[in-house]
Structure formats: C-alpha cells, structure tokens
VOGU-3710 file (C-alpha; in Angstrom, 3 decimals, decimal comma):
1> vlvslaillf> -0,015/-0,189/-0,063  3,020/2,588/0,871  4,592/1,660/-2,587  1,388/2,289/-4,188  0,655/5,548/-2,349  4,572/6,648/-3,318  4,060/5,976/-6,985  0,772/7,697/-7,005  2,402/10,872/-5,166  5,287/10,670/-7,770
11> ggyklakaah> 3,120/10,392/-10,619  0,792/13,349/-9,651  4,006/15,455/-8,934  5,424/14,721/-12,511  2,010/15,375/-13,838  1,587/18,835/-11,931  5,082/19,665/-13,102  4,489/18,879/-16,828  1,430/20,861/-16,843  3,346/23,855/-15,144
21> llgdkyelva> 1,061/23,920/-11,958  4,080/24,032/-9,777  6,983/26,403/-9,793  6,959/30,245/-9,193  4,927/32,151/-11,618  4,184/36,040/-12,430  1,539/37,978/-13,894  1,307/40,262/-16,775  -1,441/42,445/-18,135  -2,829/42,813/-21,820
31> fvptangirv> -5,464/44,865/-22,994  -7,498/43,259/-26,010  -10,409/44,527/-28,267  -11,904/40,881/-28,335  -10,705/37,405/-27,277  -12,701/35,329/-29,155  -11,908/31,704/-28,190  -9,666/32,601/-25,083  -10,770/31,470/-21,667  -9,368/31,286/-18,465
41> ggavtvagql> -7,223/28,566/-17,864  -6,088/28,797/-21,689  -2,812/28,127/-22,887  -0,059/31,237/-22,951  3,197/30,414/-24,934  6,333/31,985/-25,350  7,998/31,659/-28,695  5,523/28,743/-29,442  6,345/26,893/-26,006  3,728/26,540/-23,265
51> agsvrdiqfl> 4,730/29,041/-20,427  1,612/29,741/-18,546  -2,190/30,057/-18,565  -4,556/32,754/-18,737  -5,609/33,698/-14,941  -8,642/36,257/-15,575  -10,450/37,783/-18,317  -12,368/41,169/-17,265  -14,431/43,412/-19,136  -13,605/47,258/-19,009
61> pidndssrnl> -15,948/50,199/-18,808  -17,081/51,283/-21,955  -15,197/54,157/-23,405  -14,149/55,811/-26,890  -11,056/53,426/-26,816  -12,547/50,451/-28,938  -9,052/48,623/-28,466  -9,081/48,145/-24,889  -12,580/46,427/-24,251  -10,784/43,538/-22,078
71> rlvveldetv> -8,156/43,265/-19,584  -6,428/39,855/-19,902  -4,134/38,658/-16,741  -1,703/35,917/-17,838  0,450/33,779/-15,618  3,788/32,891/-16,757  6,511/30,453/-15,598  9,384/32,277/-13,686  11,680/30,372/-16,025  10,680/32,621/-19,214
81> reqvradsra> 10,952/36,026/-17,283  14,247/36,700/-19,170  12,475/36,089/-22,642  9,605/38,416/-22,219  10,795/41,729/-22,429  9,403/45,262/-23,313  9,848/44,912/-26,914  7,953/41,614/-26,779  4,666/41,568/-28,690  1,746/39,150/-27,944
91> rlrtqgllgd> -1,185/38,333/-30,253  -4,144/35,928/-29,989  -3,012/32,906/-32,381  -4,997/29,708/-33,561  -3,344/26,613/-32,865  -4,008/23,665/-34,956  -6,906/22,621/-37,010  -9,602/22,754/-34,382  -9,241/26,335/-33,881  -8,080/26,440/-30,544
101> rvfdispgta> -6,693/29,965/-29,254  -3,820/30,680/-27,416  -2,225/33,779/-26,298  1,206/33,624/-27,925  4,150/36,104/-26,795  7,093/36,718/-28,877  10,409/36,708/-27,173  12,285/40,287/-26,833  15,675/41,369/-27,716  18,500/42,410/-25,171
111> rasalrpgdt> 18,150/45,884/-25,758  14,956/46,048/-23,972  14,521/45,357/-19,940  12,715/42,365/-19,075  9,188/42,974/-18,034  8,427/42,896/-13,955  5,276/41,285/-12,490  2,098/43,399/-13,079  3,771/45,222/-16,261  1,469/45,442/-19,535
121> ivvaptveyd> 2,382/43,612/-22,516  1,776/45,229/-25,876  -0,666/43,061/-27,984  -0,176/43,192/-31,881  -3,123/43,561/-34,071  -4,430/40,114/-35,276  -6,546/39,048/-38,188  -9,512/37,389/-37,226  -10,465/34,011/-38,867  -14,042/35,457/-40,054
131> eiiqqasgav> -12,576/38,491/-41,566  -10,312/36,178/-43,695  -13,529/34,192/-44,978  -15,394/37,291/-45,628  -12,503/38,394/-47,963  -12,105/35,013/-49,414  -15,856/35,152/-50,297  -15,432/38,445/-52,130  -12,600/37,208/-54,013  -14,437/34,022/-55,096
141> gdvvglthdl> -17,358/36,142/-56,256  -15,023/38,393/-58,280  -13,431/35,005/-59,740  -16,735/33,727/-60,699  -17,835/36,978/-62,428  -14,627/36,841/-64,430  -15,282/33,377/-65,435  -18,563/34,359/-66,687  -17,475/37,353/-68,809  -14,587/34,921/-70,225
151> rnitggivkg> -17,252/32,472/-71,267  -19,368/35,183/-72,797  -16,193/36,388/-74,814  -14,991/33,040/-76,015  -18,724/32,189/-76,912  -18,853/34,911/-79,320  -15,513/34,009/-80,941  -16,588/30,543/-81,455  -19,915/31,903/-83,021  -17,942/34,095/-85,479
161> egtvgqlvtn> -18,605/37,429/-83,541  -16,231/40,499/-83,887  -12,744/40,715/-85,527  -11,171/37,822/-83,693  -14,443/35,628/-84,351  -14,162/36,297/-88,305  -10,266/35,512/-88,057  -10,958/32,492/-86,148  -14,211/30,883/-88,194  -13,979/32,619/-91,413
171> rgly> -12,350/30,275/-93,998  -12,242/32,935/-96,645  -10,177/35,224/-94,367  -7,892/32,375/-93,678
//
C-alpha cells in the first residue's frame, strides 16, 4: 500500500510539473479589443512553447477606446521571465486545425528590459478568421464574375462574332 501511494504521489508530482502547475509564477496584463476563443485557464505560449495560462479576463468600462475592451491577466512561469521583455509582442493565435486559441508572446531582444510582475505587454493586432473568410468570399465572387465574362467572350469568338471571331471562323479570311 505504501509503495502504491508513493507511486501515485510521484506520478501526480510529475503531471503537475508537466502542466506547469508547480513552480514560481508571475503575472502580466494585456488589453485587447476581443478575445474570441480565449478562456480562463487557456494556454499562454512564449515562442510557441507552453509557458503559462490565462488567469483572468475582465470587461473594462465602455469608453471611446475600442482597442481596450478586455483586460487579460496572464500567469507565466518564472523560467521564461528573461525572454519576455519590453519589446515583446503578444497576439491571439489559432493553434491546430480545430481552431484552439492561445495567447502567444514573442521573445524580446537584449536591448529591452525584462517585464516585471504586473507590467503591461503590448498586443499586436491580429486578423480574425471570420474576416479572412469574408475577404475570401468576395474574391471567389470576383472570380465567378470573371469566368462568366470570359465564357461570353469565347462564346462570341466561336460563333464568329467580332474581328477575332471572323479571323477564327471565316475560311475566306484564312
């Protein structure tokens, strides 16, 4: 029984460590216009590697600044503190085919100072999936229109309409 309990405790410790539940943490704040797909407990990555989680999402009072509708508090492992600097940029990124959203932070450079607990990290603008689909839909509509016009033009040529149509179909001009 003691050996089983020891194995269980050791396994729990290893799982907690792998899930970044143990170890020193520090918090950063970010202001975003929307947080589609981001939830409390969601993943925070630094340079694409899991480094923390979203601790809190708060609505801000309505004002004229539409770029600051939500306040995100992210909790990062102390081990990545030197990577996250004043010139680091965060963005809301889609991960995988299912569209899981993560809060991704790019590493900073040595010129900038490391962010301290409670500092604000700058969030770079991101393109939303819905906007991409809307733009692609407009482009597909344009291609369909061009195809229809091209079909009309080639149909006229085959029928012998116009100068090019006469050159193609009239044996006397040949």
